[in-house]
Every structure is written in C-alpha cells, then in structure tokens.
N, C-alpha and C positions, 0 to 999 in steps of 0.2 A: 237917730242920726249919729254919725261918727265923723270926726275931723281928720281921720287917717285910716288906711286899710288895716284891718285887724290881723294879728298873727294867727296862724292856724296850728293848733295843737293836733296831735295825732287823732284824738277822739273827735275833734271838730271837723277835721278833714274827712274822717270816716263818715261822719254825719252828712257832710256836704255830698259825698258820693252816694250815700243811701237815698237822698231825696232828689238828686238831680241827674245822676248818671244813667243814660239809656244806651248801653253798649251792646250792639248786635253780637250774636253768638260767635261769628267768625272773628270778630275783633277780640273778644275775650279769649278765644282759643289761641289766637296769634300772640297776644300779650303773655299768656301762660307759657307758650312755647319759647318766646324770647327770654322769659325769666330764667330759663335753664342755662343760658349762655353766660360765660365769664364776663362778657361785655354788657350784661343786662342793664347796667347803669346808664347806657345810652338810650334806653327805651323811654319814649314820651309817656307822660302821665295820661291816664284815661280821660280826665276832665279837660286837659288841654286838647287832646285829639277831638273830643266832642265839640269844644269851642271852635276849632278850625272848621269842622264840618258845618257848624251853625253859621259861621261867617260866610262860607261858600253858598249855603242855602239862602241866607239873608240877601246876598248880593245878586242872586240869580246867576251865578257864574257858570259859564259853559266851557271855558278853556283855562286850565290851571298848569302851573309849573312848580315842580318840587326839586330842590337841590339838596341832596342827602336823603337817602331812603332807609338805610340800615335794614331792618327785616320787613319793612313795608307796612308798619302799623299806621303811621300818619298818612301814607299814600292811600291805604284802604279807607280810612275815615274820610279823606277829601273826596275820593272817588264815589263813595256812597252819597256824598252831598251834591254831586254833579247830576245833571239830568241823564237820561238813558243814552243820549247821543253826545254826552260830554266827553272831554278829552283832558287827560293829565299826562304831561310829559315829565317823567321822573328820571333824575340824573343820579347815578352812583357809580362807584368803581368796583364794588364787590359782588361778584357772581355768587359767592358762597352765602353771604348774608341775605341778599335779595331773593335767593332761591327759597329761603325759609318762608317768605311771605306769599309767593306765587300760588300755592295751593289754596290759601285762604282768600286770595283775590278771586280765584275761580269759584270757591264755595259761596262767596258773597255775591257772585254774579256781576262783578265789576271789572274783571280782567280785560275785557274788550275796551274799556275806557283808558287803560294805563299803557302808555308807550314808554317802556323802560329802556334807557340808553346807558349801556355799560361802557363808560369812558370818563376821563377826567371832566368834571363839570365845566371848567373853563373852555375846554375844547368843544363841548356840546353847545355852550352858550355862544361861542365865537361863530359857530356854524349858523346858529339862528340869527345872529346879528348881521351876518353877511347877506342874509335874505331880507330885503327891505319889507317884504310882505309880512314878515313876522313881527315887525315893530308895531307896538301898540295893539297887539292882537290877543294878549292874555288878560284875563279878568283878575287872576289871583296868582300870587307866587309865594312860596314858602321856602325859606333859607334855613337849613339845619345841617351844615356840612363842616369841613375843616375851617376853623376860625380865622386862620391866617389870610384866607381869601375872601372873608366876609365883605370887605369893601368892594372888591371886584365883582362879586356876585350881586351885590346891591345895585351897583352902577349898571350892570347888564340888565337886571330885572327892571330897572327904571326906564330903560328903553323898550323893553318887551311888553310891559304892562300898559294897558290903555289908560288914558286920562280918566280919573275916577276909580281906577282899579286899586287893588290892595296888595302890598307886600308885607308878609309876616316874617319876622326874624326871631329865631329861637335862641335861648341861652344867653340873653343879653345881661342877666344879673350874675351869670357864671358862678352859681353857688355862693354868692357873696364875694367872690374873688375880685370883683371890680373895685372893691374898697380896701383890699389887702395890699398895702404898698410893698410887702415883702415878695409879692408875686410879680415878677417882671418878665415872664416867658412871653414868647411871641403871640401866642393865642390870647392871653389875658390882655396884652397891650393892644392887640387888634380890636378886641371887643370894646375896650375903653375908648379907643380912637373913633370907632364907628358910632358909639353912643353919643359922643360929643359932636361929631359931624352931623348926625341926624337931628340933634336938638336945634342946630342952626340952619338946617337945610330948608330954604323957602320953596323948594320944588314939591314939598309934601306937607300933608297934615299928619300929626304925630300923636300917638298914645302908647306908652309903655305899660303893659298890663302884667301885674304880678301873679301870673298863673304859671304853673310848672316852674321852670328856671328863669322866668321872665320872657315875655314875648312883646317885641315892638311891632306895632301896626303903623305902617306908613302908607297913607292914601295919596296916590299921585294926583296932584292938583290939575284941574281942568285947564 
C-alpha cells in the first residue's frame, strides 16, 4: 500500500506501457505520424488514450462527444470503444490536422462512427443546445481544446450528457503550471478556475486522475 500516488520515472513509465498498453496498429501508426509534427507535444499519451477507451467500454457508452480533435488519436481510441452502431461527434477547427487522422479512422474501421464538425466548438455546442432532444443524450464527453473556453465547454457538456454520464477534462494539471504563480496567462488562469469550480460543484461526482497531463472525471449526478 502507498499513501500517495508514486512518481513515474522514465523506466517505470516504460514498464507500465510494456505490461498494460494494448494499442491497435492504426493507433500506433497515427501516433507515429503525429510525432513528426512540430506540434507533437499536443499528442495524447497512449496510456491515457487507452484509459478513455476503457471508460467508454466500462460505461457501455453509445453516444460520445469530443471537443478538440487534433490529429484524431483520442477520437480513434474512443470510437474503438464504442459499439458498431456507436456515435462520436468530434469538434475541431483544423481541417489540416484532422485530415491526418481520417485515413487511420478508415483503416481501423471506425470512420462511420465519427461525425467530424469543422467549426468553432462553441458554435457546434450552441447548435446542439438549441435542439432540446440533444439534452441528456450523450453518455460520454471529452474536453481537450482551447483552455480559455474550458468552463463554457464544461457547462455545455453538463447539459448534453445524461445523468450518470461522464465528462472527462484533459490537461487539468497543465504540466505543473497550475502551481506556478509566475504563470498568469489566460489559459493557466482558466484551468485553475475550473479546477476550483469543479471541486465545489455539487452537480457532479469528481475524481482527478494523474494520468497524462491530468484528467478530471466528472460524473453527472442522477
């Protein structure tokens, strides 16, 4: 037993991956393709992607929402966790980056599950919220886009996800920046503010998991 989460050295992290990671070939190939980009630091870690897929499978989710796609690695993982008739609405603004992932979605046989909306995410979410039938209709939502709008994304997802559904929010530790008082940029302040808000939000059950750059799991209460 340990009274706190252990720190992961590089060798220990490599060991973790060696005994737990089950990464389908199209995901490994997409991760390698993304690693060639100058923006490769935006890529989700493979253990976090597998964790999200595990959550989706554990819930028996059928309808999912993703805000922030990048090259589509996390979308691919979530889509693989959905049933054959599952649905993932994926929001992003970059046709260039999302185009990298499309061939791998096809190769993995999940492209038919992914509805990619190329528009500002708030615009897409406002459209969903305007349709009352979309309220409480999603089982799972994943937020990993511009940090300034995290609170707005969260509030929208809270209306769109069903009671008992799950909202996962990425980068909530911000590389340790949440503790660095010298960092007062809008993104860092937005993450700090949302973390504080979620801690006191009685609409949800809460767990912050130290995987990747920190993932908050917010279960919408019944």
